[in-house]
N, C-alpha and C positions, 0 to 999 in steps of 0.2 A: 591937449585932450579936449579942452573946452571949445577950441575952434573946430575940431573934428566933429564934436557933437552938434554944434550949430550948423555945420555944413550939411550933415546928413539929414538933419531935420528940414533944412531948406529944400533939399532934393525931394523929400517926401511931399512937401507942399506943392511941388511942380506936378505931382501925379494927381492932385485933386481934380475931379471931373473926368479924368481919363480912365480911372479905375473905380470899381465899386468901393464904397466906404469901408466895408468889411475887409477888403483886400489891403487897403491903406493902413487900417488899424493893425492887421497882421504884420505888415511890413514894419511898422513902427515898433511893435513888441519884439519882433525877432532881431532887428538891428540894435535896439536898445539893450537887449540881453547880451548880444555879441560885444558891443562897446563896453558894457559893464564888466564882462569877463576880461577883456583886454586891459582895462584899467587895473583890475586886481592882479593880472599877470604881468603888468608893467610892460606891455608891448603896444605899439601903435596899431590901431584897428585898420586904418586905411592910409595908403594903399596896402592891400593884404599881401603878406608874404606867404609863400607856400608852407613854411613851417608853422606859421600861425594858424592856417586853415586846418592843418593836420592835428595840431594840438587842440583846437576847438572841437573838432570832430570827436576826438577821444574824450573830451570833457562832457559832451552831451549824449554820447551814444548809450551809456548804461541805463539812463532813466527814461529815454524816449523811444517811441516807435519808429520804425523805418520811414513811414510816410512823413512824420513830423521832422525827423532829421533831414530828410531830403528837401523838405520845404525850407527849413532854416538855412541850410547851406546855399540853396538856390537864391534866397533873399539876400544873403550877405554878398554873394557873388554879383548879384544884380546891382546892389548899392555901390560896389566897387566900380562898376561900369558907369553908373549914374554920376559918380563923382569925377568922371573924366579920366579914369585910370586905364581904360581899355578892358579887354577880357581879363577876368580874374585868373590867377595861376592855377593850373591843373597839371602839376608835374607827376612823375611816376610815383613819388612817395605818397602823394595824396590819392592817386588812383588805387594803390595797394591798400592804403588805410580804409578807403571807402569800400573796397571789395571785401575786406575782412569784416567790416561792420555789417555789410549787407548779408554776408553768410551767417552771421549770428542772429539775425532778426527774421521774424516771420513777415513775409511780404503781404500776407492777407490782412486787410484792414478790418477792424471790428465794426460790425454793423449794429446800429441801434435796433431795438426790438420794434417791429412794425406794428402799427395799430390796426386792429381788425374791427369788424362791425360791432362785436360784443363790447369791446373796450370803448368804442366810440359812444355807444348808447349809455354805458355806465358813466362816462365823463359828462355827457349831456345831462343825464338825470341828476348828477351831483351839483349842478349849478343852481344858485338861489333864484327865487322868483322876484328878481329885481332887474333894473335896467342893465346893471353889470352882468347879471346872469344871462339875460337875453343876448347881450353882445357876445358873451363867451360861447353860447350855443351856436350863434351865427358863425363865429370864427372856427369852431370845431367842425361844424357841418361843411362849410366852404373848404376848409383845409383838407378834409377827407374826400369830399366829392370831386374836387378839382385836382387832387394829389399835388397841392401847392406847397412849394417851399416856404419857409418862414418869411423870407424877404418878399416873395410874390404875394403872400397873404397880407402882409403889412402894407403893400402898395395898392391894394384894392380899395376903391372909394365907393360911396353909395351910388354915385353916377355910373359906376362900372357894372352894376347889377341890374338886370331887367327880368321881369316875369312875363313870359309870353301868354299866360293864361291857360295853359294846358297841363299845369302841374309841374312844369319844368322851370329851370332857372338858367339864365344866360349871363355869363360873367366875362369880363375882359381882363386878360393878363397882359399888361403892357410891357413888362420886361422880366426876363428870367435870368438865372445864372448862366444858362447855356446860350442865351440870346440877349446880350447887353444893349443892343442897338435897335431892337425891334426887327421887323415891323410888328404891329399889334397882333396878338394871338387871342383866340377866343376859346372858351370851353362851355359845355352845356351839361348841367345836371338834370337827370330825368328819371322819374319813377315809372317803371314798366314791368311787364311780366318776366323779363330777364334781368331783374334787379341784381346789381353787382355781378354781372356776367353769368348769373345763374349757377355759379359754382362756389361762391364764398370768397373768390379771389378778388384782389383789388382791381378796379377798372383801369383801363388804359387811358391816360390823358395825353392828348396830342395838342399842340398849338399849330396854327396855320395862318398863312397870310390872308389878308382881306376878310378876316372875321367869318370864315366859312363854318366855324363852330362844329367840329366833330363831336359826336355824342359820347357822353360819359354816363354809363348806367349807374344810377345811385340816387337815393332819395334827396330831394332838395325842395323845400317849400317854405313860405313865410310862416305857415302855421307851425311847422316843426321848430322854427327859430323861437317862436313865442311860447309854445307849450311843452316842448321837449319830445322824447322818443315815442310817447303814446300816439301821437298823430301819425308817425311813420307806420307803426304797426297796424293801425286801423285802415290807413290808406292803402297799404300794400295788399291787404286782403280783398279790397274791392276790385 
């Protein structure tokens, strides 16, 4: 078992740089759980036997969502291939067990509650008047105006933000979940008469090649970062 553990960990090290860190962490967690279950069940984890995969599916299906189960099974099968064992077995017993599991699960994934402008302003107003508070207001504002994912927001540096001088803000999003390799995309936050598309709905954020900077309607200014939501309210009325 110890040799097996070392070998799958070495295979994960091979993935570094080719996949996002979050993906590799997810792989590590899923494979570690599978190997731990195999140790308790006293069965070898790799190469995977069809009966082992069916039994593991039965073990995890009660407590997990369909999307999570699908991911865990896919990761285990991928590790089987990375270890040089070829395609993982998918015999009829596994297909039937998977279909039974799928029929008992809701395929609709739970969505986190979306933040709207009112919640955004409450979050900004709750920040302290300190350097940390200014940073938090900047992150909240950029995340909302750019519709940025957490990883995209964390990747933005000071050098990626420019202020053209017309009340707008231009930011570079160098890499996203949907585009791991580039090229660079740009987004622009702008306060205008059609703020937030004029209907209270979230603005559409697009990335484009060559930094052509499609417009995102939404408030973004240095003053807002420093003083909170009152600046936005007064500016929007002008």
